[in-house]
N, C-alpha and C positions, 0 to 999 in steps of 0.2 A: 344566613347571609346577613341578617341585620347586625348580629354581633361582629361579624367580619368588618362591616361598614363602620361601626362604632370604634373598634380597635384601630381600623384604618385611619380614622380621623385623629385618634390619639397619636399614631405614628407620624402622620403628616404634621401635626402640631409639635411633636418632639423634634422633627427635622427643623422646623422654623425656629424653635427655641435654641437648638444647637448652633444654627447658623448666625444667630445674633451675637453682637459683640458687647452688648450691655443688657441690663435687665429690661429697659424700655424697648430697645431694639428687638430683643428676643421675644418679648410679649407681642409686639407689633407684628413681627414676622409669623409667629404662631397663629395669631388671629387671622391674618391675611391668608395664609396657606389653608387654614381650615375653612374659611369663608369661600375662597375661590374653588377649592375642591368640592365643597358641598354644593355650590352653585352649578358647577359643571355636571356633577352627578345627578342633580335634580332636574336641570333644564333640558339636557340632551338625552332624549329617550326615543326608543324605537316603537312605532305604533304596534299595538297588540301586546306590548311588554311593559305597560305602565301599571304600577300597583293600583288596585282598585278599579282597573279597567277604563280609566279616563283617557283623555287625549294628551299626547305629549305637548309640552310648551314649545319645544323646538324638535321637530321630527328629524331623526337621523337614521341612516341605514344600519342594519344589525352589525355589520363589520365595524362601523365607527363606534357603536356602543361597546362592542367587545374590546376595542383598542382603549376606550376610556376606562373601562373596568380594569383591564390589565395594567394600564398606567397607574391608576389609583392604588391598586394593591401592591405594585412594585415600589412606588414612591413611599408608601406606608411602611413596607418591609425595610427599605433602605433607611427611612427615618428612625425606626426602632433600632436598627443595627448601629447607625452612626451615633445615636445618643447613648450607646453603651448597653442597651437592652438586648444583648445577643441571643439569649435563650428565648426571649419573647419574639424576636424576629424570626428565629428558626421555627418555633411553634406556630406563629402566625402564617408564615409562608407555607408550611405543611398543611395548615388548616384551609388555606385558600385553595391549594391543589386538591385536597380531599373533597371540599364542597363543590369545586368545579367538576370533579369527576362524578359526584353524586347527582349533580344537576346538568349532566352532559346533554340531556334532551333539550333543555332550555338553551344551552350554548349552540347546539346544532340548529335549533329554530331561529336564533338570532342570526347566525351566519347564513342561513337560507332565506331570511326575511319571512319566516312563517310564524304566525301567531301561535302561542302555546297550545291551543286546541288542535291545530293542524299538525303540530310536531308530535303530539301524543299518539297519533294513529299511524 
Protein backbone atom coordinates (compact mmCIF):
# COMPACT_ATOMS: atom_id res chain seq x y z
CA UNK A 1 0.00 0.00 0.00
CA UNK A 2 2.85 2.38 0.76
CA UNK A 3 4.10 2.23 -2.84
CA UNK A 4 0.56 2.86 -4.11
CA UNK A 5 0.39 5.94 -1.88
CA UNK A 6 3.74 7.26 -3.15
CA UNK A 7 2.80 6.70 -6.80
CA UNK A 8 -0.58 8.24 -6.00
CA UNK A 9 1.10 11.41 -4.79
CA UNK A 10 3.12 11.46 -8.02
CA UNK A 11 -0.08 11.12 -10.05
CA UNK A 12 -1.77 13.90 -8.10
CA UNK A 13 1.30 16.09 -8.53
CA UNK A 14 1.32 15.34 -12.27
CA UNK A 15 -2.34 16.41 -12.43
CA UNK A 16 -1.48 19.74 -10.81
CA UNK A 17 1.46 20.19 -13.16
CA UNK A 18 -0.70 19.45 -16.19
CA UNK A 19 -3.43 21.91 -15.15
CA UNK A 20 -1.02 24.82 -14.75
CA UNK A 21 -0.61 27.34 -17.57
CA UNK A 22 2.95 28.37 -16.71
CA UNK A 23 5.88 26.79 -14.93
CA UNK A 24 5.22 28.77 -11.74
CA UNK A 25 1.49 27.99 -11.79
CA UNK A 26 2.13 24.30 -12.57
CA UNK A 27 4.62 24.02 -9.71
CA UNK A 28 2.24 25.79 -7.34
CA UNK A 29 -0.70 23.56 -8.26
CA UNK A 30 1.43 20.43 -7.98
CA UNK A 31 2.62 21.38 -4.51
CA UNK A 32 -0.88 22.39 -3.42
CA UNK A 33 -2.50 19.19 -4.70
CA UNK A 34 0.14 16.98 -3.06
CA UNK A 35 -0.03 18.89 0.23
CA UNK A 36 -3.84 18.80 0.36
CA UNK A 37 -4.11 15.14 -0.55
CA UNK A 38 -1.39 14.22 1.97
CA UNK A 39 -3.15 16.20 4.69
CA UNK A 40 -6.52 14.58 4.02
CA UNK A 41 -4.90 11.13 3.87
CA UNK A 42 -3.08 11.62 7.19
CA UNK A 43 -5.69 13.51 9.20
CA UNK A 44 -8.93 11.65 8.49
CA UNK A 45 -8.49 8.17 9.94
CA UNK A 46 -10.78 5.48 11.30
CA UNK A 47 -10.18 4.36 14.90
CA UNK A 48 -8.45 0.98 14.94
CA UNK A 49 -7.00 1.54 11.46
CA UNK A 50 -4.26 4.04 12.31
CA UNK A 51 -0.71 2.87 11.49
CA UNK A 52 1.20 2.16 14.68
CA UNK A 53 -2.04 1.79 16.63
CA UNK A 54 -2.31 5.45 17.60
CA UNK A 55 -5.44 7.54 17.79
CA UNK A 56 -6.69 9.36 14.70
CA UNK A 57 -6.30 13.12 14.55
CA UNK A 58 -9.80 13.41 13.09
CA UNK A 59 -11.85 10.25 13.58
CA UNK A 60 -14.16 9.33 10.70
CA UNK A 61 -16.36 6.31 10.05
CA UNK A 62 -14.91 3.53 7.94
CA UNK A 63 -17.14 4.39 4.98
CA UNK A 64 -15.75 7.93 4.90
CA UNK A 65 -12.20 6.55 4.96
CA UNK A 66 -12.99 4.19 2.09
CA UNK A 67 -14.39 7.12 0.07
CA UNK A 68 -11.21 9.13 0.81
CA UNK A 69 -9.03 6.25 -0.36
CA UNK A 70 -11.07 5.59 -3.52
CA UNK A 71 -11.01 9.30 -4.34
CA UNK A 72 -7.25 9.51 -3.78
CA UNK A 73 -6.52 6.52 -6.01
CA UNK A 74 -8.99 7.66 -8.69
CA UNK A 75 -7.58 11.19 -8.83
CA UNK A 76 -4.04 9.80 -8.96
CA UNK A 77 -4.96 7.48 -11.84
CA UNK A 78 -6.61 10.35 -13.72
CA UNK A 79 -3.54 12.51 -13.07
CA UNK A 80 -1.25 9.89 -14.57
CA UNK A 81 -3.57 9.45 -17.56
CA UNK A 82 -4.09 13.17 -18.27
CA UNK A 83 -0.37 13.86 -18.04
CA UNK A 84 0.24 11.34 -20.82
CA UNK A 85 1.48 8.46 -18.70
CA UNK A 86 -1.18 6.07 -20.03
CA UNK A 87 0.61 2.79 -19.35
CA UNK A 88 1.52 3.96 -15.84
CA UNK A 89 -2.14 4.86 -15.22
CA UNK A 90 -3.32 1.43 -16.36
CA UNK A 91 -0.69 -0.42 -14.31
CA UNK A 92 -1.40 1.78 -11.28
CA UNK A 93 -5.16 1.28 -11.54
CA UNK A 94 -4.68 -2.47 -11.85
CA UNK A 95 -2.31 -2.42 -8.88
CA UNK A 96 -4.87 -0.59 -6.76
CA UNK A 97 -7.52 -3.18 -7.63
CA UNK A 98 -5.15 -6.09 -6.87
CA UNK A 99 -4.06 -4.66 -3.53
CA UNK A 100 -7.66 -3.88 -2.58
CA UNK A 101 -8.57 -7.47 -3.37
CA UNK A 102 -5.62 -8.81 -1.39
CA UNK A 103 -6.55 -6.61 1.58
CA UNK A 104 -10.29 -7.20 1.30
CA UNK A 105 -10.51 -8.12 5.01
CA UNK A 106 -9.23 -4.64 5.85
CA UNK A 107 -11.81 -3.11 3.52
CA UNK A 108 -14.59 -5.21 5.07
CA UNK A 109 -13.42 -4.15 8.54
CA UNK A 110 -13.48 -0.49 7.55
CA UNK A 111 -16.96 -0.76 6.08
CA UNK A 112 -18.22 -2.56 9.19
CA UNK A 113 -16.29 -0.20 11.52
CA UNK A 114 -14.47 -3.18 13.04
CA UNK A 115 -10.82 -2.89 14.06
CA UNK A 116 -8.43 -5.21 12.16
CA UNK A 117 -8.23 -7.70 15.05
CA UNK A 118 -12.01 -8.18 14.96
CA UNK A 119 -12.14 -8.50 11.16
CA UNK A 120 -9.57 -11.32 11.17
CA UNK A 121 -11.88 -13.65 13.13
